[in-house]
Each structure stands twice: as C-alpha cells, then as structure tokens.
N, C-alpha and C positions, 0 to 999 in steps of 0.2 A: 516307843512312846509316841512318836510322830504318827504312826498308823492309827493309834487309838484316838488321838486328838482329832484327826480327820474323820474317823468313823463316827465319833460321838457328836461332833459339833458342825458337821456339814452333811449335805445330801448329794446323792449321785446326780450328775448333770449340772451341778452348780460350780462356782468358781471359788478357789482358795487363793487369797491374796497374801503374799509373803513379803514382808518388808525387809527380809534379810537375804533373800535369794538362796536359801538353804537347799542344796541338792537333795537331801532326804525328804524335805517337804514336797519338793517337785516330784520326785519319784513315787512317793506314797500317794500323792494327790492323783497322779495319772493312773496308777495301779488301782485306785479306788473309784475310778470313773468320774473324777472331778477335773475341771479345767484348772490350770495353774497359771497364776499371774505374779511374777516377781516385780517388786518395786524397790529398786536399789539406787536409783538416781532420780533427781527431780523431774527429768523428762518422762519417766515412767508413770508419773501421776496423771499426765494429760489424758490418757485413755480410760482411767478408772471410772469416770462419770458415765461412760457408755455401757458399762457392765450392768446387766439386768439381774443376775442371780448370784452375786458374791455373798455367800452366807457365812464365810469364815475369813477372818483376818488374823494372821499370826505375826507377832514381832517379839524380839528379845528386848528386855529392859534391864537396866537402863541402856540407853543408846550410846554405844562406843565409849563407855567408861566403866571401871571396875565397881562392883556393888559395894566394896568396902568403903568407898568414898562417894556416896551418892550426892548429887546436887540437891539443893532444897527443891521440893516440889512446889511449883508455882503455876500461875495462870496459863503459861505456855502448854502445860500438860493438859489442861482442860481444853485448850484449843485443838490439841492433837486428838483427844477423844471426840470432840465435835466433828473433826474432819473424818475420823474413822466411822463415825455414825452415818455419815453421808455415803460411804462406800458400801456398807452392808445392807442386806435386805432387812425389813422390819423385824423379822424373827431370827436374824443372824447373830453371830458371836464374834467377839474380839478376845483372843487369848494372848496375854502377855506372859512371856516365859522369863522368869527372873531366876538367875543362878545364884545360889547362896554359896559364898566362897569358903566359909568356915563352918565347923560342926556346931558352934554356938553363935547364933547371929548377934551382931552388935546391936545395941539399942537403936542406933541410927538406921539400921536395915529394917527393923520392925516399924519404926516411924515412917520410913520411906514407903513401905508397902501399904500402910494405913492411909498415907497421903495420896497414893494412887487411887484408892477407892473414893476418897473425897473429891479428887479432881475429875474422876470419871463421872460422878454424879453431876458436878458442875457442867461438864461437857455433854450432858444429856444421855448418859449411859448408866445402867444399874449394875452393881456388883452381883454376880450370880453364885460363883463358886470359887473356892481356893483348894487346889489339889497340890499336895506335896508328893513329889516323885523322888525317890532315892535310888540311885543306881548302885550296883554292887561294885566294890573295889576291883580294879583290874590288876592282875599279877603279871609279872614278867615270866617268860618261858625259861626253862632251865638252861637252854642253849643261848640265851640272849646275852648281850654285852654286860648286863647288870648282874649276871649270875654270881659273881664274886661278892656282891653286897649281902648284908645280913638279910634274913627273911623279913624282918620288920620293915626294912627300907625298900623292899621289892614291891610294895603295894602302894597304890595311890589312895588317897582318901575318897570315900564315897562322894558322889556329886549329888547335891540337893537342888532340885528345881521346884520353884513355886510357880504353878500355873494359875494365873488370876484370870477368871472368865467373866466377861461383861456382856450385857445385852442392851439393846436400845430401850430407853425409858418409854413407856406408853405415852402417846401424845407428843413425843419429841422428834418425830420423823420430819425432816425438812424436804 
C-alpha cells in the first residue's frame, strides 16, 4: 500500500515527508525516485522550509494514542493542517493514515474522522478523497508456536486503514 500511496500522490524527483519515520515509506520513496525526509523530532522541522518540491506528506493519525479513545478534535488540529500546508507544493497532498481498531467503528471514530475534515478546511486544506484499505488476515504457520491453538484463534483480524487525502485550498498558499 505504501508503494501505491507514493506512486499516486507524488512525482519522481520530489520529496516525500514522513512524520513517522516509517522504514517502508523511506524504502518505497527511494525506490520510486523520490527524496525521503523523516520528521520524527522537533529538530527535524527546521529544514522543512528549505524544501522546494515536497509534494507528499504522510502521517499516522491520531498521533500516539489508540483510535478507540480519540481526543476531541480542536483548533490545534487546524494549526497542524496549516503547518502541513506550508510544507507541501501548491499541488501536493497530505495523507493521514488512520487505523481502525475494530471491525465496526465506534460512533466516536466516525465523528473523529469527520472532525478531521472540518479542521483541515479551517487549516486551509480541502478534503479530496477517503480510501479504505483492508488487509487480509495473517495466519500462523503450521510449525509455529501457536500451532496447537484452534484454527479460529490462529488468525488476526483484518486491519482497516482509512487514508484521508487532503490538498491545499486554492488561494490559501502562504
């Protein structure tokens, strides 16, 4: 999926900014001919204003807390979108990767996703697309330590990822 995000939302020769320092994003960015810029510490932010062609920013959401208990969306999120808008090119993208923890999302999760769209608009970005990616369950091998467990318990639940894609609002480039 990482390869697809990079192929669809960035161009060869530009920079992919990753707020999670994900090795998969790094490897796929480099393989696709993009520069890779991790931002995992406050000090990493200093050089972002010197980038000329960052056309994709990727970050997981919510930041360092489980989705099952999201914080209320507030003005700080709009500030984040405003800051992200300053990093990307006028035709660039911000992709928020939101992991859904359960098969049936709780009402608070749905409200949280909708709140992100509102906060993005306040921060000068438009909601473009919502992509739902579902990974297949991963089974244990027959010779694994869990082989004695029942067949039903040998499988993990599918992972559901919501990819929320945003673009800079026309006329809101600082």
